[in-house]
Phi, psi and omega in degrees: 000130181298148176295143178262111174274147185247158175248093187247114175299152183304321183292347183247009186296324180291324176298315180296321180297317180298333181270003174111355179292152178233153182263129175263104185292335179285313182273351180058050183212146172277148182210167177266111181288158180300135178092352180265136178294119184279343186305314181293347183260008187298333181297340181256006176296139176295142178256103181299132175265150177298135181295145174240001172220149178206154183204154178287343176196176183207165171254142166254106182275149177218149176202188179244149173213166177278137173283131180292337186270301184263354177072003180281157173281134184219151181283137174229155182229165176200159177272135171235128181258147180288169184301332183277007179290160182244147179239137178276118177263128184261122178265173177297326176256126180307334179293342181269355179299138181203155175267134179229142178290130183289317177088000177205152181298148188219137176265132179259142173219164185052052181279116184273329185206140173230165179294161184299320182291323177294315179299319180296321179296321182292332181299329178259323184279334182211068187297343179264010179243108183206170182289130178210168181268129179263123176290338180285310182268346183061036179220164170270137170201171180288114187240138171287150176230144179300134179292343186258317184238002178061020174296147178288135180241092188294163186288337181299311181283325185285321189247338192242345183273119183300134180090002180231150171050244185261025173233063186292147175237359177230160179296327180294318179294319179296320182293340181281346182279135175243143178241117178259114183278124180250114183276069183217140178300137186237139169211147183200162170249118183228159183268331185224137175241123176253105186265164175066056182285105184299319181294328180289314180298317179298319181294321179296325182277339187290140175294340183277347181290135179236131184227132176240150182216125172224165181292143178290347182293341179279352178082169179078187179290146194263307178209161182231129173248109182263118183270139180281172180257032182272357189270143178254111180260003178273064182252000000 
């Protein structure tokens, strides 16, 4: 039986502990240990949201950013979907809801839920990226944590602030991004989609881009796209 991870706000951690929950310091998550009655802990069970994006495969992007707490440089990750991914469009009438092909690569942020196989992959491939409670958004989502001091590194600064993380404005910043291709079906519920990634398109077109691809079933990181520093983002 798969381990049950819990979504426990910091203010309720002692309540969860008294009811049998345990803290996983590596994954930075509370969970129900084997042999413990899970019923009293149900209020902290994650509530899967219906996916609003899906793709036949995905990239796990990684780069470096400064930790706001300890000031050290630390690795952060994010999901990037290929151009053929689909987005669920919600109409006024539920009968009008439909999936449409996006047509361009897209960066996901504020990801609330991913499939079990994707989550399992992240436990080994990105152990500092896990579900946590954000005091800013007052929601649970997949949040990066500093590799050195485990401070939360929210998506606003990591994914949306120009000149930081996954919003490069210089060729040097773009060159620092790595894309690991995971040949696994992907679905998720996310809050923000950033389409038309200029740095991604340039990297794909560049003669300097190098791409390797193997099945995710062998485990570990899947493929690497190394972007050159020939791109001019000062436009």
